MARBA-3410 file (N, C-alpha, C, O; in Angstrom, 1 decimal):
194
-19.2,-6.0,9.5,-20.1,-6.9,10.1,-19.5,-7.4,11.3,-18.2,-7.6,11.4 ~ -20.3,-7.7,12.3,-19.8,-8.1,13.6,-19.6,-9.6,13.6,-20.5,-10.4,13.3 ~ -18.4,-10.0,13.9,-18.1,-11.5,14.0,-18.2,-11.9,15.4,-17.4,-11.6,16.3 ~ -19.3,-12.7,15.7,-19.5,-13.1,17.1,-18.5,-14.0,17.7,-18.3,-14.1,18.9 ~ -17.7,-14.7,16.8,-16.7,-15.6,17.3,-15.4,-14.8,17.8,-14.7,-15.3,18.6
-15.2,-13.7,17.2,-13.9,-13.0,17.5,-14.1,-11.6,18.1,-13.4,-11.3,19.1 ~ -15.0,-10.8,17.7,-14.9,-9.4,18.0,-16.1,-8.9,18.8,-16.5,-7.7,18.6 ~ -16.7,-9.7,19.7,-17.8,-9.2,20.4,-17.6,-9.4,21.9,-17.0,-10.3,22.4 ~ -18.2,-8.4,22.7,-18.3,-8.5,24.1,-19.6,-9.3,24.4,-20.5,-9.1,23.7 ~ -19.6,-10.0,25.5,-20.8,-10.6,25.9,-21.6,-9.6,26.7,-21.1,-8.7,27.2
-22.9,-9.8,26.7,-23.7,-8.9,27.4,-24.9,-8.5,26.6,-25.6,-9.4,26.0 ~ -25.2,-7.2,26.5,-26.4,-6.8,25.8,-26.2,-6.8,24.2,-26.0,-5.8,23.6 ~ -26.2,-8.0,23.7,-26.0,-8.1,22.2,-24.6,-8.1,21.8,-23.7,-8.2,22.6 ~ -24.4,-7.9,20.5,-23.1,-7.9,19.9,-22.6,-6.5,19.7,-23.2,-5.6,19.2 ~ -21.4,-6.3,20.2,-20.7,-5.0,20.1,-19.3,-5.2,19.4,-18.4,-5.9,20.0
-19.2,-4.7,18.3,-17.9,-4.9,17.5,-16.8,-4.1,18.1,-17.0,-3.0,18.6 ~ -15.6,-4.7,18.0,-14.4,-4.0,18.5,-13.5,-3.6,17.3,-12.3,-3.2,17.6 ~ -13.9,-3.6,16.1,-13.1,-3.3,15.0,-12.6,-1.8,15.1,-11.4,-1.6,14.8 ~ -13.5,-0.9,15.5,-13.0,0.5,15.6,-12.0,0.7,16.6,-11.0,1.5,16.4 ~ -12.1,0.1,17.8,-11.1,0.1,18.8,-9.8,-0.5,18.3,-8.7,0.0,18.6
-9.9,-1.6,17.6,-8.7,-2.2,17.1,-7.9,-1.3,16.1,-6.7,-1.3,16.1 ~ -8.7,-0.7,15.2,-8.1,0.3,14.3,-7.4,1.4,15.0,-6.4,1.9,14.6 ~ -8.1,1.9,16.1,-7.4,3.0,16.9,-6.1,2.5,17.4,-5.1,3.3,17.4 ~ -6.0,1.3,18.0,-4.8,0.8,18.6,-3.7,0.6,17.5,-2.6,0.9,17.7 ~ -4.1,0.2,16.3,-3.2,0.0,15.2,-2.7,1.4,14.8,-1.5,1.5,14.5
-3.6,2.4,14.7,-3.1,3.7,14.3,-2.2,4.3,15.3,-1.2,5.0,14.9 ~ -2.4,4.1,16.6,-1.5,4.6,17.6,-0.1,3.9,17.5,1.0,4.5,17.5 ~ -0.1,2.5,17.3,1.1,1.8,17.2,2.0,2.2,16.0,3.2,2.1,16.0 ~ 1.3,2.6,14.9,2.1,3.0,13.7,2.3,4.5,13.6,3.4,4.9,13.3 ~ 1.3,5.3,14.0,1.4,6.7,13.9,2.4,7.3,14.8,3.2,8.2,14.4
2.5,6.9,16.1,3.4,7.6,17.1,4.8,7.4,16.7,5.6,8.3,16.7 ~ 5.3,6.1,16.4,6.7,6.0,16.0,7.1,6.8,14.7,8.2,7.3,14.6 ~ 6.1,6.9,13.8,6.4,7.7,12.6,6.6,9.2,12.9,7.5,9.9,12.4 ~ 5.7,9.7,13.8,5.9,11.1,14.2,7.2,11.3,14.9,7.9,12.3,14.7 ~ 7.6,10.4,15.9,8.8,10.6,16.6,10.0,10.5,15.7,11.0,11.3,15.8
10.0,9.6,14.7,11.2,9.5,13.8,11.2,10.7,12.9,12.3,11.2,12.6 ~ 10.1,11.2,12.4,10.1,12.4,11.6,10.6,13.6,12.3,11.4,14.4,11.8 ~ 10.2,13.8,13.6,10.7,14.9,14.4,12.2,14.8,14.6,12.9,15.8,14.6 ~ 12.6,13.6,14.9,14.0,13.4,15.2,14.9,13.7,14.0,16.0,14.3,14.2 ~ 14.4,13.4,12.8,15.2,13.7,11.6,15.2,15.3,11.4,16.2,15.8,11.0
14.1,15.9,11.6,14.0,17.4,11.5,14.9,18.1,12.5,15.4,19.2,12.3 ~ 15.0,17.5,13.7,15.8,18.1,14.8,17.3,18.0,14.5,18.1,18.7,15.2 ~ 17.7,17.1,13.6,19.1,16.9,13.3,19.3,16.9,11.8,19.7,15.9,11.2 ~ 19.0,18.0,11.2,19.0,18.2,9.7,20.5,17.8,9.2,20.6,17.1,8.2 ~ 21.6,18.4,9.8,22.9,18.0,9.3,23.2,16.5,9.4,23.7,16.0,8.4
22.8,15.9,10.5,23.1,14.5,10.6,22.2,13.7,9.6,22.7,12.7,9.0 ~ 21.0,14.1,9.4,20.1,13.4,8.5,20.6,13.5,7.1,20.6,12.6,6.3 ~ 21.0,14.8,6.7,21.5,15.0,5.4,22.8,14.2,5.1,22.9,13.7,4.1 ~ 23.6,14.2,6.1,24.9,13.4,6.0,24.6,11.9,5.8,25.2,11.2,5.0 ~ 23.6,11.4,6.6,23.2,10.0,6.4,22.7,9.7,5.0,23.1,8.7,4.4
21.8,10.5,4.5,21.3,10.3,3.1,22.4,10.5,2.1,22.4,9.8,1.1 ~ 23.3,11.4,2.3,24.5,11.6,1.4,25.3,10.3,1.4,25.8,9.9,0.3 ~ 25.5,9.6,2.5,26.2,8.4,2.6,25.6,7.3,1.8,26.2,6.3,1.4 ~ 24.3,7.4,1.5,23.5,6.5,0.7,23.5,6.9,-0.8,23.0,6.2,-1.6 ~ 24.2,8.0,-1.1,24.2,8.6,-2.4,23.0,9.3,-2.8,22.7,9.5,-4.0
22.2,9.8,-1.8,21.0,10.5,-2.1,21.1,12.0,-1.9,22.0,12.5,-1.1 ~ 20.4,12.8,-2.7,20.4,14.2,-2.6,19.9,14.7,-1.3,19.1,14.0,-0.6 ~ 20.3,15.9,-0.9,19.8,16.5,0.4,18.3,16.7,0.4,17.7,16.8,1.5 ~ 17.7,16.8,-0.7,16.2,16.9,-0.8,15.5,15.8,-0.1,14.4,15.9,0.5 ~ 16.2,14.6,-0.1,15.6,13.4,0.6,15.5,13.6,2.1,14.6,13.0,2.8
16.3,14.5,2.7,16.2,14.8,4.1,14.8,15.3,4.4,14.2,14.9,5.4 ~ 14.4,16.2,3.6,13.1,16.8,3.8,11.9,16.0,3.4,10.9,16.0,4.0 ~ 12.1,15.2,2.3,11.1,14.3,1.8,10.8,13.2,2.8,9.6,13.0,3.1 ~ 11.8,12.6,3.3,11.6,11.5,4.2,11.2,12.0,5.6,10.2,11.4,6.2 ~ 11.8,13.0,6.1,11.4,13.6,7.4,10.0,14.0,7.3,9.2,13.7,8.2
9.7,14.8,6.3,8.3,15.3,6.2,7.3,14.2,5.9,6.2,14.2,6.5 ~ 7.7,13.2,5.1,6.8,12.1,4.9,6.5,11.3,6.1,5.4,10.9,6.4 ~ 7.5,11.0,6.9,7.3,10.3,8.2,6.4,11.1,9.1,5.5,10.6,9.7 ~ 6.7,12.4,9.3,5.9,13.2,10.2,4.5,13.3,9.7,3.5,13.2,10.5 ~ 4.3,13.6,8.4,2.9,13.8,7.9,2.2,12.5,8.0,1.0,12.5,8.4
2.8,11.4,7.6,2.1,10.1,7.6,1.7,9.7,9.0,0.6,9.3,9.3 ~ 2.6,10.0,10.0,2.3,9.7,11.4,1.1,10.5,11.9,0.3,10.0,12.6 ~ 1.1,11.8,11.6,0.0,12.6,12.0,-1.3,12.2,11.4,-2.3,12.1,12.1 ~ -1.3,11.9,10.1,-2.5,11.5,9.4,-3.0,10.2,10.0,-4.2,10.0,10.2 ~ -2.1,9.2,10.2,-2.5,7.9,10.8,-3.0,8.1,12.2,-4.1,7.6,12.5
-2.3,8.8,13.0,-2.7,8.9,14.4,-4.0,9.6,14.6,-4.9,9.2,15.4 ~ -4.2,10.7,13.9,-5.5,11.5,14.0,-6.6,10.9,13.2,-7.8,11.2,13.4 ~ -6.3,10.0,12.3,-7.4,9.5,11.4,-7.8,10.4,10.4,-9.0,10.4,9.9 ~ -6.9,11.3,9.9,-7.3,12.2,8.8,-6.5,11.7,7.6,-5.3,11.8,7.5 ~ -7.3,11.3,6.6,-6.7,10.7,5.4,-5.8,9.6,5.7,-4.7,9.5,5.1
-6.1,8.8,6.7,-5.2,7.8,7.1,-4.9,6.7,6.1,-3.9,6.1,6.1 ~ -5.8,6.6,5.1,-5.5,5.6,4.0,-4.3,6.1,3.2,-3.4,5.3,2.8 ~ -4.2,7.5,3.0,-3.0,8.0,2.4,-1.8,7.9,3.3,-0.7,7.6,2.8 ~ -1.9,8.2,4.5,-0.8,8.1,5.5,-0.3,6.7,5.6,0.9,6.5,5.7 ~ -1.2,5.7,5.5,-0.8,4.3,5.5,0.0,3.9,4.3,1.0,3.2,4.4
-0.4,4.4,3.1,0.4,4.2,1.9,1.8,4.9,2.0,2.8,4.3,1.6 ~ 1.8,6.1,2.5,3.1,6.8,2.6,4.0,6.0,3.6,5.2,5.8,3.3 ~ 3.5,5.6,4.7,4.3,4.8,5.7,4.8,3.6,5.1,6.0,3.2,5.3 ~ 4.0,2.9,4.3,4.5,1.6,3.7,5.5,1.9,2.6,6.5,1.1,2.6 ~ 5.4,2.9,1.9,6.4,3.2,0.8,7.7,3.6,1.5,8.8,3.2,1.1
7.7,4.4,2.6,8.9,4.7,3.3,9.6,3.5,3.9,10.8,3.4,3.9 ~ 8.8,2.5,4.3,9.4,1.3,4.9,10.0,0.4,3.8,11.1,-0.2,4.0 ~ 9.4,0.4,2.6,10.0,-0.3,1.5,11.4,0.3,1.1,12.4,-0.4,0.9 ~ 11.4,1.7,1.1,12.6,2.4,0.8,13.7,2.1,1.9,14.9,2.0,1.5 ~ 13.3,2.2,3.1,14.2,1.9,4.2,14.8,0.5,4.1,16.0,0.3,4.3
14.0,-0.5,3.7,14.5,-1.8,3.6,15.5,-1.9,2.4,16.6,-2.4,2.5 ~ 15.1,-1.4,1.2,15.9,-1.6,0.0,17.2,-0.7,0.1,18.2,-1.1,-0.5 ~ 17.2,0.4,0.7,18.3,1.3,0.7,19.3,1.0,1.9,20.5,1.2,1.8 ~ 18.7,0.5,3.0,19.6,0.4,4.2,19.6,-1.0,4.8,20.7,-1.4,5.2 ~ 18.5,-1.6,4.9,18.4,-2.8,5.8,18.3,-4.1,5.0,18.1,-5.2,5.7
18.5,-4.2,3.7,18.3,-5.4,3.0,19.3,-6.5,3.3,19.0,-7.7,3.2 ~ 20.5,-6.1,3.8,21.5,-7.1,4.2,21.4,-7.5,5.6,22.1,-8.5,6.0 ~ 20.6,-6.8,6.4,20.5,-7.1,7.8,19.6,-8.3,8.0,18.8,-8.7,7.2 ~ 19.8,-9.0,9.1,18.9,-10.2,9.4,17.5,-9.6,9.8,17.4,-8.5,10.1 ~ 16.6,-10.5,9.8,15.2,-10.1,10.2,15.2,-9.6,11.7,14.8,-8.5,11.9
15.7,-10.5,12.6,15.7,-10.1,14.0,16.9,-9.1,14.2,18.0,-9.4,13.9 ~ 16.6,-8.0,14.8,17.6,-7.0,15.1,18.0,-6.2,13.9,18.9,-5.4,13.9 ~ 17.2,-6.4,12.8,17.5,-5.7,11.5,16.3,-5.0,11.0,16.2,-3.8,11.2 ~ 15.4,-5.7,10.3,14.3,-5.0,9.7,13.0,-5.5,10.2,12.0,-5.3,9.5 ~ 12.9,-6.1,11.3,11.6,-6.6,11.8,10.6,-5.5,12.1,9.4,-5.7,11.8
11.1,-4.3,12.5,10.1,-3.2,12.8,9.7,-2.6,11.4,8.6,-2.2,11.3 ~ 10.6,-2.5,10.5,10.2,-2.1,9.1,9.2,-3.0,8.5,8.2,-2.5,7.9 ~ 9.3,-4.3,8.7,8.4,-5.3,8.3,7.0,-5.0,8.9,6.0,-5.0,8.2 ~ 7.0,-4.8,10.2,5.7,-4.6,11.0,5.1,-3.3,10.5,3.9,-3.2,10.4 ~ 5.9,-2.2,10.4,5.3,-0.9,10.0,4.8,-1.0,8.6,3.8,-0.3,8.2
5.5,-1.7,7.7,5.0,-1.8,6.3,3.6,-2.4,6.3,2.7,-1.9,5.6 ~ 3.5,-3.6,7.0,2.1,-4.2,6.9,1.1,-3.5,7.8,-0.1,-3.5,7.4 ~ 1.6,-2.8,8.8,0.6,-1.9,9.6,0.1,-0.8,8.7,-1.1,-0.5,8.8 ~ 1.0,-0.2,8.0,0.6,0.9,7.1,-0.4,0.4,6.0,-1.3,1.1,5.7 ~ -0.1,-0.8,5.4,-1.0,-1.3,4.5,-2.4,-1.6,5.1,-3.4,-1.3,4.4
-2.4,-2.2,6.3,-3.7,-2.5,6.9,-4.5,-1.2,7.1,-5.7,-1.2,6.9 ~ -3.8,-0.1,7.6,-4.5,1.2,7.8,-5.0,1.7,6.4,-6.1,2.2,6.3 ~ -4.2,1.6,5.4,-4.6,2.1,4.1,-5.8,1.4,3.6,-6.6,2.0,2.9 ~ -5.9,0.1,3.9,-7.0,-0.7,3.3,-8.3,-0.7,4.2,-9.4,-0.7,3.7 ~ -8.1,-0.5,5.5,-9.2,-0.6,6.4,-9.8,0.8,6.8,-10.9,0.9,7.2
-9.0,1.9,6.6,-9.4,3.2,7.0,-9.2,3.5,8.4,-8.5,2.7,9.1 ~ -9.7,4.6,8.9,-9.4,5.0,10.3,-10.4,4.5,11.3,-10.0,4.5,12.5 ~ -11.5,4.1,10.9,-12.5,3.7,11.9,-13.2,4.8,12.6,-13.0,6.0,12.2 ~ -14.1,4.5,13.5,-15.0,5.5,14.2,-14.2,6.4,15.0,-14.6,7.6,15.1 ~ -13.1,6.0,15.7,-12.4,6.8,16.7,-11.3,7.6,16.0,-10.1,7.3,16.1
-11.7,8.6,15.2,-10.7,9.4,14.5,-11.2,10.8,14.4,-12.4,11.1,14.7 ~ -10.3,11.7,14.1,-10.7,13.1,14.0,-11.8,13.4,13.0,-12.7,14.1,13.2 ~ -11.6,12.8,11.8,-12.6,12.8,10.8,-13.2,11.4,10.7,-12.6,10.5,10.1 ~ -14.4,11.3,11.2,-15.0,10.0,11.3,-15.2,9.5,9.8,-15.7,10.2,9.0 ~ -14.7,8.3,9.6,-14.8,7.7,8.3,-15.6,6.4,8.3,-15.0,5.4,8.5
-16.9,6.5,8.0,-17.7,5.3,7.8,-18.4,5.5,6.5,-19.0,6.5,6.2 ~ -18.4,4.5,5.7,-19.1,4.5,4.4,-19.8,3.2,4.2,-19.3,2.1,4.5 ~ -21.0,3.3,3.6,-21.7,2.1,3.4,-21.2,1.5,2.1,-20.8,2.2,1.1 ~ -21.2,0.2,2.0,-20.9,-0.5,0.7,-21.9,-0.1,-0.3,-23.1,0.3,0.0 ~ -21.6,-0.2,-1.6,-22.5,0.2,-2.6,-23.7,-0.7,-2.7,-24.7,-0.4,-3.2
-23.5,-1.9,-2.2,-24.6,-2.9,-2.2,-25.1,-3.1,-0.8,-24.3,-3.3,0.1 ~ -26.4,-3.0,-0.6,-27.0,-3.2,0.7,-27.1,-4.7,1.0,-27.7,-5.4,0.1 ~ -26.7,-5.1,2.1,-26.8,-6.5,2.5,-27.7,-6.6,3.7,-27.4,-6.0,4.8 ~ -28.8,-7.3,3.6,-29.7,-7.5,4.7,-29.1,-8.1,5.9,-28.3,-9.1,5.8 ~ -29.3,-7.4,7.0,-28.9,-8.0,8.3,-27.4,-7.8,8.7,-26.9,-8.6,9.4
-26.8,-6.8,8.1,-25.3,-6.7,8.4,-24.8,-5.4,8.9,-23.6,-5.2,9.0 ~ -25.7,-4.5,9.4,-25.2,-3.2,9.9,-24.5,-3.5,11.2,-24.9,-4.4,12.0 ~ -23.4,-2.7,11.5,-22.6,-3.0,12.7,-23.3,-3.1,14.0,-23.1,-4.0,14.8 ~ -24.3,-2.2,14.2,-25.0,-2.3,15.5,-26.4,-2.8,15.3,-27.2,-2.7,16.3 ~ -26.6,-3.5,14.2,-27.9,-4.2,14.0,-29.1,-3.3,14.0,-30.2,-3.8,14.3
-29.0,-2.0,13.7,-30.2,-1.2,13.6,-30.8,-1.4,12.3,-30.2,-1.5,11.3 ~ -32.1,-1.5,12.3,-32.9,-1.7,11.0,-33.3,-0.3,10.5,-33.6,0.6,11.2 ~ -33.3,-0.2,9.2,-33.7,1.0,8.5,-35.1,0.7,7.9,-35.3,-0.1,7.0 ~ -36.1,1.4,8.5,-37.5,1.1,8.0,-37.7,1.7,6.6,-37.2,2.7,6.3 ~ -38.5,1.0,5.8,-39.0,1.4,4.5,-37.9,2.0,3.6,-38.0,3.0,3.0
-36.9,1.2,3.5,-35.8,1.6,2.6,-36.0,0.9,1.3,-36.8,0.0,1.1 ~ -35.3,1.5,0.2,-35.6,1.0,-1.1,-34.4,0.1,-1.5,-33.2,0.5,-1.5 ~ -34.7,-1.1,-2.0,-33.7,-1.9,-2.5,-33.3,-1.4,-3.9,-34.2,-1.3,-4.7 ~ -32.0,-1.2,-4.2,-31.6,-0.6,-5.5,-32.0,-1.4,-6.7,-32.4,-0.8,-7.7 ~ -32.0,-2.7,-6.6,-32.3,-3.5,-7.8,-33.8,-3.4,-8.3,-34.0,-3.2,-9.5
-34.7,-3.4,-7.4,-36.1,-3.5,-7.8,-37.0,-2.4,-7.2,-38.2,-2.4,-7.4 ~ -36.4,-1.5,-6.5,-37.1,-0.3,-5.9,-38.3,-0.8,-5.1,-39.2,0.0,-4.9 ~ -38.3,-2.0,-4.5,-39.3,-2.4,-3.6,-38.9,-1.9,-2.2,-37.8,-2.0,-1.8 ~ -40.0,-1.5,-1.5,-39.7,-1.1,-0.1,-39.5,-2.3,0.8,-40.3,-3.2,0.8 ~ -38.4,-2.4,1.5,-38.1,-3.5,2.4,-37.3,-3.0,3.6,-36.7,-1.9,3.5
-37.3,-3.7,4.7,-36.5,-3.4,5.8,-35.1,-4.0,5.6,-35.0,-5.3,5.6 ~ -34.1,-3.2,5.3,-32.8,-3.7,5.1,-31.8,-3.0,6.1,-32.1,-2.0,6.7 ~ -30.7,-3.6,6.2,-29.6,-3.0,6.9,-28.4,-2.9,6.0,-28.2,-3.7,5.1 ~ -27.6,-1.9,6.2,-26.5,-1.7,5.3,-25.2,-1.8,6.1,-25.1,-1.2,7.2 ~ -24.2,-2.5,5.5,-23.0,-2.7,6.2,-22.1,-1.5,6.1,-21.9,-0.9,4.9
-21.5,-1.0,7.1,-20.6,0.1,7.1,-19.1,-0.5,7.0,-18.8,-1.3,7.8 ~ -18.4,0.0,6.1,-17.0,-0.6,5.9,-15.9,0.3,6.5,-14.7,-0.1,6.3 ~ -16.2,1.4,7.2,-15.1,2.1,7.8,-14.5,3.2,6.9,-13.4,3.7,7.3 ~ -15.1,3.6,5.8,-14.5,4.6,5.0,-15.3,5.8,4.6,-14.8,6.6,3.8 ~ -16.5,6.0,5.0,-17.3,7.1,4.5,-18.5,7.6,5.3,-18.0,8.3,6.2
-19.7,7.5,5.2,-20.7,8.2,5.9,-21.8,7.5,6.6,-22.9,7.4,6.1 ~ -21.6,7.0,7.8,-22.6,6.5,8.6,-22.7,7.2,9.9,-21.8,7.9,10.3 ~ -23.9,7.2,10.5,-24.1,7.9,11.7,-24.7,6.9,12.7,-25.8,6.5,12.6 ~ -23.9,6.5,13.7,-24.3,5.6,14.7,-24.8,4.3,14.1,-25.8,3.7,14.6 ~ -24.1,3.8,13.1,-24.4,2.5,12.5,-25.5,2.6,11.5,-25.8,1.6,10.8
-26.2,3.8,11.3,-27.2,3.9,10.3,-26.6,4.5,9.1,-26.0,5.6,9.1 ~ -26.8,3.8,8.0,-26.1,4.3,6.8,-26.8,5.6,6.2,-28.0,5.7,6.1 ~ -25.9,6.5,5.9,-26.4,7.8,5.4,-26.0,8.1,4.0,-26.5,9.1,3.4 ~ -25.0,7.4,3.5,-24.6,7.7,2.1,-24.8,6.6,1.1,-24.5,6.8,0.0 ~ -25.4,5.5,1.5,-25.7,4.5,0.6,-27.1,4.8,-0.1,-28.1,4.7,0.5
-27.1,5.1,-1.4,-28.3,5.6,-2.1,-29.4,4.5,-2.0,-30.6,4.9,-1.9 ~ -29.1,3.3,-2.1,-30.1,2.2,-2.0,-30.7,2.0,-0.6,-31.8,1.5,-0.5 ~ -30.0,2.4,0.4,-30.4,2.2,1.8,-31.1,3.4,2.4,-32.0,3.3,3.2 ~ -30.8,4.6,1.9,-31.3,5.8,2.4,-32.2,6.4,1.4,-31.8,7.0,0.4 ~ -33.6,6.3,1.6,-34.5,6.8,0.5,-34.3,8.3,0.3,-34.7,8.8,-0.8
-33.9,9.1,1.3,-33.7,10.5,1.1,-32.7,10.8,0.0,-32.8,11.9,-0.6 ~ -31.7,9.9,-0.2,-30.7,10.2,-1.2,-31.2,9.9,-2.6,-30.6,10.4,-3.5 ~ -32.3,9.2,-2.7,-32.8,8.9,-4.0,-33.7,10.0,-4.6,-34.1,10.0,-5.8 ~ -34.0,11.1,-3.8,-34.9,12.2,-4.2,-34.1,13.1,-5.1,-34.7,14.1,-5.5
END
């Protein structure tokens, strides 16, 4: 739903900036994960030695390097970014508990902290409209007057009483909308009820 107090440009109606914000968040989290994953892969002996100093098996070299690289790519491109967000957050928890728990916040684990919560935000919010695989999904319940771009759906069926009404369906950023018109919400799209 568009919040007129926070996320709209003035001009011709309300234009939400949630998708652009999600893109910027994905860039801020995805790019560093890709760079760190590649750096670990480019120095396998050094990475293996580092993990050995923590008492970890050499397999962790490939698990962590691959996890960082894969999570970064998924997040940046918006392909299964919810999974990439969880992977990034788990890696940050491990980095804190294995390496940085004794360090101070400033100059120690503040980036791990930011990446942990950034990964969680992406996992919970999805990738948004600006992604390789567009992910918009309508909520299971249709809410009158809440579609992102305020387009009305004529003659749609309300799930509770099957009465035809003009409703709008809110897109939550995770599944199947087309230009703000809900396409996967069975109660909003009468074609899906056939």
